[in-house]
N, C-alpha and C positions, 0 to 999 in steps of 0.2 A: 498386564502392562509392563511388568518387570522384564519379561522375555522380549517384548517389543523394544524396550529401551536398550537392552543388551544387544539385540540385533543391529539397531541403528548405530549404537556406539562402536560396535565392531567394524561396521562398514566405514564409518567416518575416521576412526583411528587408523585403519589400515590404508585408507586412501590419502588422508591429509596429515596424519601424524598424531602420536599419543600426547605430545606436548602442545601442538598447534590447536587441537580441538578443545574447546572449553565446554563446560556444562551448559552455558548459555547457548552455544552453537547447537548442541544436541537438542535442547528444548525447542529452539527456534525451528530446526529442521523437522521435528516431530509435531510442531504445532501445539505443544503443551507448556505448562509453566515449569520453571526450574524447581519449584517446590515439589512438584510431582516426582521428579527424578530423585530428590532427596528423601522422599518417603520410602524409596526402595534401596538407595545407596547413600550412605552417610556422607561420602566425600568422593572426590575424583580418584584418589588412589585405590579406594575400594572398588570403584567401577572398572578401573584399568585392570585390577587383579581378576575381577569376575570375567572380563573380556578374555584375558589370557587363558584362564581355566576353561572357559567355554570353547575357545578356539582350539585348544589342545584336544579336548574331548571330541570335537567335531572331526578334526583331522585323524585322530586315532580310530574313530568309528569308521571313517571313510576308507582308511588303509585296510582295516580288517575286512570290510566289505569287498574291496578289490581282491584281496588275497583269497577270498572264498569263491571267486568266479572260475577258478580252474584254468587260468591262462598259463602259458609257459612263462618261465622266469623272466625272460627279457621283455616280453610284452607286459608282464605284471609291473616291472619296475618303471617302465615308461608310463604306464597308467597312473602309478602312484606319483610320479614326478608331475604329470599334468594336473592331477587332482590337487596336489599341494600348491602348485603355482597359482591355480585358480582361487583356492581358499585364501592364499596370502597376497592376492592382488598382484601376481607376477613378481613377488618378492621385492616390492618397492622398498629400497634401502632406507629412505628417510624415516618412515615410521619405526623401523627396527632400531635405527640409530637413536631415535628419541626415546624409545623404551629403555634401551641400555643406559642412556645418559641420565634420564630424569626419574626412572622407576627401576633402579638396578636390582632391588630384591625380587621384584616381579620377574624381571628379565632372567635372573639367575635361576629362579624356580622353573621358569618355562624351558630354559636350556637343559636343565637337569632332566625334566620330564621328556623332552625331545630326544635327548641322548639315549635314555632307556628304551623309548619306543623305537627309535631308528636302529638301535642294536638288535632288538628283537626282530624287526622287519627285515633288515639287510641280512642278518644271519639266516633267517628262514629262506630268503630268496636265494642266497648262495647255495644252501643245501639242496634246494629244489632244482637249481640250475645244474649242479654237479650230478645229481641223480638222473637227470634227463639227458646228460651228455652235452649240455650247452655251455657249461663252465668247466675249466680244466680241473682234473682230479687233484692236482698237487697244490692248489691254492690254499693259503693259510686263512681260514675263515675268520678267526678272531682278529688277526692283523688287518685284513681287508675291511672288516666291519668297522673298525675304529678309524682307519685311514680314510674311508669313504665319508664318514661323519666329519672328521677334521677338515678334509678338503672342501666338503660342502659348506662348511662354516666359513672357511677362508675366502672362498670366491665372492662372498658378500661384502668383503672389505673394499670400501670405496677408494682407498688410497692405492690398492693394487689394481682394482678394476674400476676406474673412474666412469661414472654414468654417462658422461658426455662422449666417451669413446666406446664403451661396451654396453650393449643392451642386455639386461639381466636375463631375460628369457633365453637369449642366445648363449650366454655364458653357462647357464644351467644345462642347456641341451648339449653343449660341447663337453661339459664336464662328465655328464652321464655317458656320452659316447666314449670318452677317454677311459672311463672306468671299465666299461664293458669290453672294449678292445683289449684291455690288459688281462682279462680273465677268461675270455670266450674261447671255445674250441672252434675249429672250422665250421661245424654245424651251427654253433652259436653266432658266428660272424655272418652266416647266411641270413639268419633271422634278423640280426641287427641291420644288415644292408637293406632288407626288405622294408623295415620300419623307416629307415632313413630315406629310402626312395619314395615312401608315402608320407614324407614329412608334413605336408599341409594338414594331414589328418591327425597328427599327434602333437603339433606345436601349439602352445597357447600364446596368442598374440597379445601384446600389451596395448 
């Protein structure tokens, strides 16, 4: 039952928001009593923290799985982007904003874990792309690893990219293309162009 509660809470928090969804909402959606939830989670902050930890573990495992498939570096990073967008409900900004505002400690721990994982993931991808001749030899891997993370965080800012003007799935797609065009060799650009030409197969629609 604990895992079922965790799955339903994750789904509702990411769709509707960490602040908006109450314990009553989760109980009603599952057809159980609120008391049953409290048998497994003492309070809502504890449930929110459990959701954040579970979500990070799921994403980390998924990334590791994608990296083990033997795809080229550019295909790999597109697959990772698609997987993360799916897991995070196309990066709906409202739940993330609510997590930052109402559960700052949980949000900070999640960001710290995400930074470490993304550093590891992007660094590995850059090294793989350089070795295969898809990324330029002269790129500074440590710098690009950090700037990619910082930029990926910045594009989620609703003041800079208001949701009524920018669709998040499109912003993430364009940011990834921007990143790859800056580091790709002519051979890498050919791979990128092929992926862009087949965009319906790689874009997650919201």
